[in-house]
SEGU-234023 format. One record per residue: residue number from 1; residue in one letter; x, y, z of N, C-alpha, C in turn. Coordinates in steps of 0.001 Angstrom, whole numbers, padded with zeros to 6 digits. Example, Ala and Ser with C-alpha at 12.3 -4.5 7.8 and 13.67 -1.06 7.14 Angstrom:
SEGU-234023
1|A|013190|-005690|007800|012300|-004500|007800|013200|-003300|007800
2|S|012850|-002250|007080|013670|-001060|007140|012900|000030|007870
END
This chain:
SEGU-234023
1|M|007339|-009889|041551|006556|-010886|040806|006537|-010487|039334
2|H|006957|-011408|038490|007036|-011116|037056|005713|-011442|036388
3|S|005293|-010561|035506|004061|-010838|034766|004329|-011856|033671
4|Q|003375|-012732|033453|003499|-013763|032441|003081|-013214|031089
5|P|003808|-013564|030022|003418|-013102|028692|002091|-013712|028281
6|K|001336|-012979|027504|000056|-013494|027034|000264|-014699|026135
7|R|-000696|-015624|026226|-000596|-016835|025430|-000594|-016486|023948
8|G|000392|-017040|023225|000471|-016832|021772|001250|-015595|021402
9|A|001608|-014769|022422|002321|-013528|022088|003681|-013816|021496
10|A|004354|-014886|021998|005689|-015205|021496|005663|-015755|020085
11|C|004483|-016174|019655|004380|-016785|018330|004146|-015756|017241
12|R|003873|-014507|017659|003578|-013488|016667|004857|-012756|016288
13|P|005339|-012887|015028|006554|-012172|014640|006298|-010690|014525
14|A|007264|-009899|014935|007122|-008444|014830|007197|-008024|013365
15|L|006311|-007094|013017|006278|-006604|011648|007326|-005512|011492
16|T|008333|-005768|010699|009402|-004793|010508|009508|-004447|009029
17|I|009609|-003163|008772|009792|-002680|007411|011198|-002100|007319
18|N|012086|-002776|006584|013443|-002259|006458|013498|-001187|005367
19|I|014675|-000593|005213|014814|000528|004274|014496|000130|002833
20|P|015032|-001000|002300|014699|-001373|000928|013194|-001561|000709
21|N|012511|-002185|001676|011070|-002384|001539|010316|-001059|001575
22|A|010783|-000130|002411|010154|001187|002482|010296|001926|001150
23|I|011467|001812|000534|011683|002446|-000778|010767|001816|-001824
24|T|010605|000502|-001760|009733|-000194|-002704|008284|000250|-002540
25|V|007844|000390|-001290|006478|000852|-001029|006276|002263|-001572
26|L|007272|003118|-001393|007187|004479|-001944|007072|004447|-003464
27|R|007780|003494|-004099|007692|003361|-005555|006274|002971|-005981
28|I|005633|002155|-005186|004241|001789|-005471|003332|003005|-005318
29|L|003585|003807|-004287|002727|004952|-003990|002860|006076|-005019
30|I|004025|006184|-005678|004178|007271|-006655|003618|006893|-008026
31|T|003206|005653|-008198|002630|005240|-009483|001380|006057|-009838
32|P|000428|006254|-008903|-000725|007106|-009248|-000323|008536|-009594
33|I|000708|009055|-008924|001180|010409|-009227|001702|010468|-010653
34|F|002434|009428|-011064|002965|009340|-012426|001821|009360|-013445
35|V|000770|008591|-013183|-000379|008520|-014102|-001087|009872|-014174
36|I|-001279|010515|-013025|-001948|011820|-013007|-001162|012850|-013818
37|L|000148|012841|-013675|000982|013767|-014450|000848|013519|-015947
38|L|000780|012239|-016338|000600|011904|-017754|-000738|012422|-018272
39|L|-001795|012179|-017495|-003139|012573|-017925|-003288|014090|-018009
40|R|-002453|014813|-017272|-002506|016275|-017301|-001477|016865|-018265
41|D|-000903|015986|-019105|000067|016413|-020134|001328|017034|-019545
42|L|001668|016643|-018334|002911|017110|-017712|003978|016039|-017913
43|N|004338|015832|-019171|005226|014725|-019510|006642|014898|-018959
44|G|007092|016153|-018844|008417|016385|-018278|008499|015917|-016834
45|L|007477|016285|-016051|007439|015850|-014649|007215|014346|-014550
46|A|006392|013814|-015462|006151|012368|-015470|007446|011615|-015748
47|L|008253|012147|-016671|009543|011526|-016970|010462|011578|-015756
48|L|010431|012700|-015044|011255|012835|-013838|010842|011804|-012785
49|V|009543|011643|-012579|009044|010652|-011616|009434|009252|-012047
50|F|009343|008988|-013344|009689|007668|-013865|011173|007372|-013642
51|V|012019|008367|-013876|013458|008192|-013653|013740|007974|-012171
52|L|013085|008741|-011308|013267|008574|-009863|012842|007177|-009418
53|A|011761|006667|-010017|011315|005313|-009690|012360|004286|-010107
54|G|012982|004513|-011278|014025|003598|-011734|015252|003647|-010837
55|V|015627|004859|-010394|016763|005002|-009485|016467|004313|-008153
56|S|015238|004467|-007661|014863|003845|-006386|014868|002330|-006497
57|D|014533|001808|-007687|014552|000362|-007906|015964|-000190|-007752
58|G|016935|000506|-008329|018314|000073|-008179|018833|000305|-006780
59|L|018359|001404|-006135|018841|001746|-004801|018402|000737|-003752
60|D|017125|000305|-003824|016665|-000643|-002802|017386|-001986|-002919
61|G|017680|-002400|-004156|018430|-003640|-004335|019856|-003523|-003830
62|L|020480|-002352|-004063|021859|-002124|-003610|021940|-002130|-002084
63|I|020983|-001444|-001442|020969|-001399|000020|020721|-002784|000606
64|A|019804|-003535|-000028|019488|-004877|000472|020715|-005783|000426
65|R|021519|-005647|-000649|022720|-006489|-000765|023834|-006023|000172
66|M|024048|-004714|000243|025160|-004190|001030|024971|-004403|002529
67|F|023731|-004247|003001|023462|-004332|004441|022702|-005601|004825
68|N|022684|-006556|003897|022048|-007849|004161|020619|-007673|004672
69|Q|019824|-006896|003940|018442|-006629|004333|017442|-007244|003356
70|R|017853|-008324|002723|016925|-009031|001840|015851|-009711|002684
71|S|014633|-009731|002173|013532|-010329|002914|012529|-010943|001946
72|D|011696|-011849|002477|010650|-012457|001658|009643|-011406|001206
73|L|009361|-010436|002088|008436|-009363|001730|008981|-008546|000567
74|G|010275|-008245|000617|010893|-007486|-000465|010884|-008241|-001773
75|A|011079|-009567|-001687|011078|-010398|-002892|009712|-010390|-003573
76|V|008656|-010179|-002791|007302|-010118|-003346|006962|-008712|-003811
77|L|007303|-007702|-002981|006934|-006324|-003270|007667|-005747|-004476
78|D|008951|-006082|-004628|009762|-005465|-005682|009216|-005727|-007087
79|P|008949|-006997|-007476|008381|-007200|-008815|006984|-006619|-008967
80|I|006206|-006586|-007867|004878|-005976|-007937|004999|-004487|-008254
81|A|005930|-003814|-007570|006136|-002382|-007799|006572|-002117|-009240
82|D|007484|-002951|-009747|007972|-002780|-011118|006847|-002965|-012126
83|K|006098|-004059|-011975|005028|-004371|-012927|003906|-003341|-012849
84|L|003620|-002860|-011639|002558|-001872|-011475|002897|-000586|-012217
85|L|004142|-000125|-012064|004551|001110|-012732|004595|000934|-014243
86|L|005175|-000174|-014710|005257|-000417|-016148|003877|-000554|-016774
87|S|003003|-001326|-016134|001653|-001527|-016663|000889|-000214|-016706
88|A|000997|000584|-015618|000319|001882|-015579|000838|002794|-016680
89|A|002157|002761|-016903|002759|003611|-017933|002271|003217|-019327
90|Y|002290|001914|-019622|001885|001466|-020957|000405|001709|-021213
91|I|-000428|001425|-020213|-001863|001642|-020400|-002161|003127|-020580
92|S|-001542|003969|-019761|-001779|005415|-019855|-001303|005972|-021192
93|L|-000081|005590|-021592|000447|006074|-022874|-000356|005536|-024049
94|G|-000889|004321|-023901|-001732|003759|-024954|-003055|004497|-025069
95|V|-003676|004798|-023927|-004940|005542|-023924|-004744|006925|-024523
96|L|-003618|007545|-024222|-003314|008876|-024755|-002801|008838|-026191
97|R|-002668|007607|-026745|-002195|007400|-028124|-000761|007894|-028341
98|D|000031|007867|-027273|001441|008233|-027410|002282|007046|-027861
99|I|001776|005841|-027660|002398|004622|-028177|001287|003788|-028818
100|P|001641|002891|-029752|000617|002099|-030440|-000160|001186|-029483
101|G|-001439|001033|-029762|-002281|000172|-028943|-001839|-001282|-028968
102|W|-001339|-001746|-030138|-000924|-003145|-030233|000265|-003449|-029328
103|L|001113|-002446|-029091|002238|-002647|-028185|001742|-002825|-026752
104|V|000754|-002018|-026367|000181|-002125|-025022|-000431|-003509|-024817
105|V|-001159|-003983|-025819|-001818|-005294|-025725|-000777|-006396|-025528
106|V|000313|-006336|-026292|001354|-007370|-026194|002020|-007352|-024824
107|V|002373|-006153|-024337|003064|-006034|-023043|002174|-006534|-021910
108|I|000936|-006087|-021878|000023|-006484|-020801|-000322|-007974|-020908
109|S|-000471|-008476|-022137|-000815|-009895|-022319|000291|-010798|-021778
110|R|001548|-010400|-021978|002660|-011191|-021442|002594|-011270|-019926
111|D|002320|-010131|-019286|002241|-010121|-017826|001072|-010975|-017332
112|V|-000062|-010890|-018031|-001222|-011718|-017670|-000883|-013197|-017835
113|L|-000145|-013523|-018897|000270|-014904|-019142|001155|-015416|-018006
114|I|002093|-014588|-017556|002995|-014996|-016476|002223|-015213|-015175
115|V|001331|-014276|-014855|000538|-014393|-013628|-000355|-015627|-013687
116|T|-000940|-015890|-014859|-001785|-017074|-015017|-000981|-018349|-014828
117|G|000228|-018374|-015384|001091|-019546|-015228|001442|-019805|-013775
118|I|001750|-018731|-013032|002063|-018864|-011611|000855|-019394|-010847
119|A|-000330|-018884|-011205|-001556|-019336|-010541|-001816|-020821|-010810
120|V|-001575|-021264|-012041|-001786|-022684|-012394|-000824|-023571|-011612
121|L|000445|-023176|-011535|001432|-023965|-010799|001083|-024043|-009312
122|N|000621|-022919|-008755|000205|-022919|-007350|-001021|-023802|-007144
123|F|-001973|-023724|-008059|-003200|-024529|-007963|-002881|-026018|-008019
124|C|-001888|-026373|-008847|-001493|-027778|-008989|-000502|-028217|-007908
125|R|-000190|-027309|-006967|000725|-027598|-005851|002110|-028024|-006347
126|I|002577|-027331|-007363|003899|-027623|-007922|004864|-026533|-007477
127|E|005952|-026933|-006851|006933|-025976|-006362|007745|-025407|-007535
128|F|008080|-024136|-007419|008863|-023483|-008483|009519|-022239|-007923
129|D|010579|-021811|-008582|011279|-020581|-008212|010954|-019508|-009230
130|I|010637|-018305|-008734|010373|-017180|-009632|011682|-016431|-009848
131|R|012328|-016736|-010953|013584|-016068|-011280|013512|-015504|-012701
132|P|013754|-014211|-012856|013715|-013635|-014200|014841|-014184|-015069
133|T|014526|-014537|-016292|015534|-015030|-017214|016303|-013847|-017800
134|L|017429|-014153|-018450|018225|-013093|-019078|017405|-012380|-020152
135|L|016629|-013162|-020928|015775|-012569|-021961|014728|-011651|-021328
136|S|014195|-012074|-020182|013195|-011258|-019489|013798|-009944|-019006
137|K|015032|-009995|-018508|015688|-008777|-018032|015905|-007779|-019171
138|W|016351|-008291|-020325|016567|-007408|-021473|015235|-006878|-022014
139|T|014183|-007689|-021902|012853|-007245|-022320|012383|-006088|-021449
140|T|012627|-006197|-020146|012259|-005120|-019236|013028|-003849|-019572
141|V|014311|-003998|-019897|015120|-002840|-020291|014519|-002166|-021524
142|A|014146|-002973|-022511|013544|-002433|-023735|012224|-001728|-023434
143|Q|011420|-002317|-022559|010138|-001702|-022200|010343|-000369|-021490
144|V|011320|-000314|-020598|011597|000921|-019862|012117|002004|-020806
145|V|013032|001632|-021697|013581|002608|-022653|012478|003154|-023547
146|T|011556|002292|-023971|010450|002734|-024825|009585|003769|-024117
147|I|009304|003534|-022838|008527|004510|-022075|009287|005830|-021973
148|G|010586|005752|-021667|011393|006959|-021563|011415|007746|-022853
149|V|011571|007048|-023978|011599|007726|-025283|010243|008328|-025594
150|A|009157|007618|-025246|007808|008146|-025491|007571|009422|-024694
151|L|008040|009462|-023468|007891|010660|-022642|008793|011788|-023143
152|L|009941|011415|-023683|010888|012405|-024193|010455|012945|-025557
153|H|009552|012229|-026199|009102|012567|-027545|008540|013983|-027619
154|F|007988|014470|-026505|007381|015800|-026505|008410|016898|-026282
155|Q|009624|016518|-025905|010674|017501|-025685|011676|017529|-026844
156|V|011930|016342|-027414|012923|016203|-028476|012297|015390|-029612
157|P|012570|015728|-030871|012026|014944|-031992|012706|013584|-032130
158|V|012082|012558|-031567|012672|011214|-031610|011664|010206|-032164
159|A|010828|010646|-033099|009760|009790|-033612|010306|008510|-034231
160|G|011387|008622|-035020|011956|007438|-035660|012502|006451|-034642
161|F|013181|006950|-033635|013746|006088|-032592|012629|005441|-031774
162|L|011572|006202|-031506|010436|005654|-030754|009780|004518|-031524
163|R|009629|004710|-032832|009023|003657|-033666|009882|002401|-033641
164|A|011194|002581|-033740|012108|001435|-033707|012047|000727|-032358
165|M|012006|001483|-031267|011947|000893|-029934|010640|000139|-029721
166|C|009551|000635|-030290|008267|-000065|-030173|008358|-001451|-030809
167|W|008973|-001529|-031982|009101|-002818|-032666|010072|-003742|-031925
168|I|011173|-003195|-031453|012132|-004000|-030683|011458|-004556|-029430
169|T|010712|-003695|-028747|010044|-004102|-027510|008999|-005176|-027758
170|V|008216|-005026|-028813|007156|-006007|-029059|007748|-007365|-029421
171|V|008834|-007373|-030193|009476|-008641|-030561|010062|-009320|-029327
172|M|010781|-008546|-028504|011396|-009117|-027308|010339|-009583|-026308
173|T|009240|-008831|-026202|008170|-009208|-025276|007515|-010514|-025702
174|I|007285|-010680|-027004|006694|-011921|-027514|007635|-013098|-027266
175|L|008926|-012914|-027586|009902|-013984|-027366|009997|-014349|-025891
176|S|009982|-013338|-025027|010045|-013589|-023592|008804|-014339|-023121
177|G|007639|-013957|-023635|006406|-014648|-023272|006422|-016104|-023697
178|L|006909|-016367|-024909|007016|-017750|-025400|008014|-018545|-024570
179|H|009115|-017892|-024186|010128|-018558|-023369|009561|-018946|-022003
180|Y|008832|-018018|-021374|008217|-018325|-020081|007159|-019420|-020218
181|T|006440|-019417|-021331|005445|-020467|-021562|006118|-021826|-021652
182|Y|007232|-021893|-022366|007989|-023142|-022491|008483|-023611|-021127
183|I|009065|-022673|-020352|009572|-023020|-019021|008429|-023502|-018127
184|G|007289|-022824|-018204|006145|-023188|-017382|005607|-024566|-017720
185|L|005527|-024884|-019007|005022|-026195|-019426|005968|-027310|-018984
186|I|007281|-027054|-019107|008264|-028046|-018648|008140|-028262|-017148
187|R|008005|-027157|-016397|007883|-027265|-014938|006591|-027978|-014559
188|L|005530|-027708|-015292|004243|-028357|-015021|004328|-029854|-015258
189|Q|004932|-030247|-016378|005063|-031671|-016688|005972|-032372|-015678
190|T|007075|-031710|-015317|007990|-032285|-014329|007292|-032466|-012982
191|G|006490|-031480|-012594|005760|-031564|-011335|004745|-032676|-011321
192|F|004018|-032834|-012437|003037|-033923|-012534|003722|-035282|-012460
193|D|004878|-035393|-013130|005616|-036666|-013106|006078|-036983|-011683
194|A|006559|-035959|-010953|007021|-036168|-009581|005865|-036563|-008680
195|Q|004712|-035940|-008870|003545|-036300|-008071|003078|-037713|-008371
196|S|003159|-038104|-009638|002756|-039454|-010021|003691|-040508|-009413
197|R|004993|-040218|-009365|005943|-041157|-008786|005713|-041317|-007283
198|R|005372|-040198|-006609|005126|-040271|-005178|003896|-041107|-004867
199|K|002886|-041034|-005730|001669|-041827|-005533|001944|-043316|-005734
200|D|002859|-043636|-006653|003156|-045048|-006945|004025|-045687|-005869
201|E|004714|-044878|-005075|005620|-045445|-004066|004857|-045994|-002868
END
C-alpha cells in the first residue's frame, strides 16, 4: 500500500542554493568583516578582502554562464551584494575621512534614487527590466577603483591619483544618476499611457 503525499506538498518548490548563489551569499557575509578591518585600521587586509569580493563577483557570474546555473534568486542577490559592499566601503571610508564626504553623499544618493525609482514603478504597477546601462557599468568600475586606490593610499603615495579618481567618480556617478532618472521618467510615462489605453478599450 503506497502512502499518499500530503496535500499541497507537490506545490512547494524545493529550495536549492546553487554554487553561484552560495558565492554571492558569502560575498554578503564578508561585508561586515571588511568594515571591521577598516575600522581597526587594517587597510591591507581590508584591501585583500575587497579584492577577493571582486574576484568572487566575476567567478559567480562565470560559473552561472558556463554551467547554466542562472536563477531569479541570483539575479536579485548579486546586485544586492555589490551595492551592500560598495555602500559599506564608501560610508566607512567617508566616516574615517579617507575619502571626501561629498563623494560619499553623491554615491549613496544615486543608489537611493535608483531604489526609489524602482519602488515608484512597482507601486504604479508598471513593468520594467532592471538592466545596468553601459554608463552605469563604467561608473561602478570607477567607484571600485576609487575604493581600491583609497585603501592602497596607506601603502603607496597615490594622493594625486586618489584625488583625480574621486572627481572622475563623482562626475560619472552624477551622469549615471541623471541617465537613470531620464530612463525612469520615460518608462513611467510609457506605462501610464499604456494603462490609459487599456482603460479606454
